N, C-alpha and C positions, 0 to 999 in steps of 0.2 A: 503490497501498500505503500509506501513513506517512497519507495523506485517508482513509482507513480505519479504523487504529487511531485515530488523532483519529475520529470521529466514536463510536468503540464506543468511544471516552471521559466521552468528552460527555454521552452514554447512563446512561454507569454513575453517574457525576459526581450527573447528574439525581436516578436514581432512589434516590441515598443524600440528599441529601437531601432526598425527598417524604419518603423512609422515616422522615427523620429528622422531619419537624413532623407527620405521623402518627406516633407516639409522643407527640410535646407533644401535640399537644392532646388525644394518648386520655390522655393525660392529667391534664391543664387536666378535662380530659370525668371522668374519676377523683373528683377532690376534689371538685368538685360534687355529686357525685351521694351523698342521703346513706347512715346505717350502714342496716344493717337491726335492727331496732325486735325487738329477743325480749330483755323483763324478767326474770333472773331466779327460782328461789323467794323469798320473801319475808326465807327463814332469814339469808340470802347478804347480807344490806342492811347497817348501820349501825344502830343506833336501835328493833333492832326487836320486836317486841308479841308473847307469848302470853301463852291463858287458855279454858281449857275443851280443851287442845290444839288448837286456832289458831291458829295465826301470821300476824301482819300485821304490814307494811308501808306506811308513804306519804312516801314521797319531790317533793318541790318540787323544779318542775323551774322555772327564772329566768332563767339567760346563757342565751347565742344558740348556747352549743355545748352544752347539757341540753340544749332542746328539738330540735335538730338531725335526732336520731334516730328523734324521733318525730313532726316535726311539720316534715321536710325543713325548708328556708327563713323560716319562722315565727317570730314568736317573741310568741303569745300578749304576755307582760308587757306587749309594748307597748301592748298597747289596754288593758290595767288587768283582765286575766282570769291569775291566778295556776291553772296545772295541776301535781295533784298527781294520782303514780303512785302507786293501790292496789294493794296486792303479796298475795295471802289462799292462805295448805298449809294442805290437813284432813287435818291428824294425828289427827281423832275413830276413823276406822274405820269411820263413816253420811258417807252421802252426808247434804248439806246446800244448802238451795230458800234462798236470796237476794235478797232485796228488799229493797240495798244503798241505805244511806242515810248519805250526808256532811253533817257542817258545817265550817266554819273554827270554829275557838276561839282568840280574842283574846287576844293580853301578858295586857287589861281583865278577861277573861273572858265577852266578848261572842261570841253565836254570828251567824255564816255561815251561811247556806241554799248548796247549792250549786246551782249555775245548771247550767240541764243544755244538752246539747251541744248538740241545734235549740236553742233559743237564744239563747247564744253567735254562733254561724251568724247573725245579725240585729244582731250590739250591735258600732258604730264607736268604743269607747271612753268613752261621755259619754252613751248613754242613758237606759242606765237600775241607775241604783243597787243596790248589795247588801240584801240584802235579810235583817238583821237583826235575831234574835230575842226580841218583846218579849211577855209574857203579852198584853197587851193589843193588840194592834195596831191599826194607822190607817187603812183601805185611802186606799191611791194609788191615781192610773189615770197606766199609763202610758201611751206613744205606743204607738200603732199598725204592731202590724210588718210592712211593706208595701214594706219592702229587708232583699235580707242582705247584709252588710256585708263588712269587709277578711277577718273569720275564717272566713270560709262554704271553707271546706274540706274535701274529705275527709277528710285527718288530725283533724277533732274531735269528727267523730261517731263513727267507724272505731272511735278508739285509746280513746270512751270508757266506764268499765266496762258491759257491759249482760247477762254471766249472771246465772245466774236459779239454773243449776244444779253446782254441786259435789263431783263423783264422789271418792272417801276415798280419800290419797294422793298428790290430785293437788294442782295452786299456779297460781290467773287471779288476771288484771289488766287495769286501766282506769284513761283517767283522771276527776276531777273537779275539777272548773271550777271556783273561789271567783274572786269581783269584791274582791278585795285584792293588797296586798302581802304579802309573806313579810314577820317580824317575831320576834325571840327571841321562845322559849316560848311561836308557837303553838304547838297540838296538832290531833290531825285526827278528829272525836267519830263516830264508827262503831256506826248496828243496818241488825236486817236479818234478822239470820244465824237459821234454826229448821235442826231437825233434819228432815230428809226426806217420812221415818217419821211420825211419828211428831206433830211440826206443834210441836214445842217449841221458845221460843224459843232464844236465850244473850244471856248479855252486852252492853253494849254494850264498843265496844272504847275506847281511848282511844291514839291515835298520837299522840307529840311531834313534829316536824317545823321549829317555832323553829331556826336557825344557831346 
């Protein structure tokens, strides 16, 4: 009888240890999981701008903590790419057609064009310099794209800004990517917003993002 009791006790202890290990592993796995990426409305972010009843926020993602929710363990800044989340609320009462173009304005006033999400997947951090606005540009030959780099992850294209129609009262968001570093006094310059019914252009938007 004593032997049976010892066997049952051993089984109970083993089960307790197994459950404890399973809980620890589950907790560790939960810590490794990225949080669900669900941006709020533009009006909820500090520094948002409202013009013609359209509210826009631009949020730079720089640290590992910033980028984790959107890009998991990938931080594009480590490869020379600054992701900026653009959020737009439509309070006009009309549908908006979007062909949104974004530029990064440095503190010295120079404009850097956004790099397309597809192009970002080919970058290796040094291959392609940023496009800086110049009224008289000089043609530059870039290396042939034949191999995708470390930024070739689905989140880069999956979370990029690609919405073309914004219904009244709705909010949309997505990332633009810039080959630059965040600096004090920088801004995001946005164009490409039209009234969907009439085709009338809305004014451009400048949103400060420099800390």
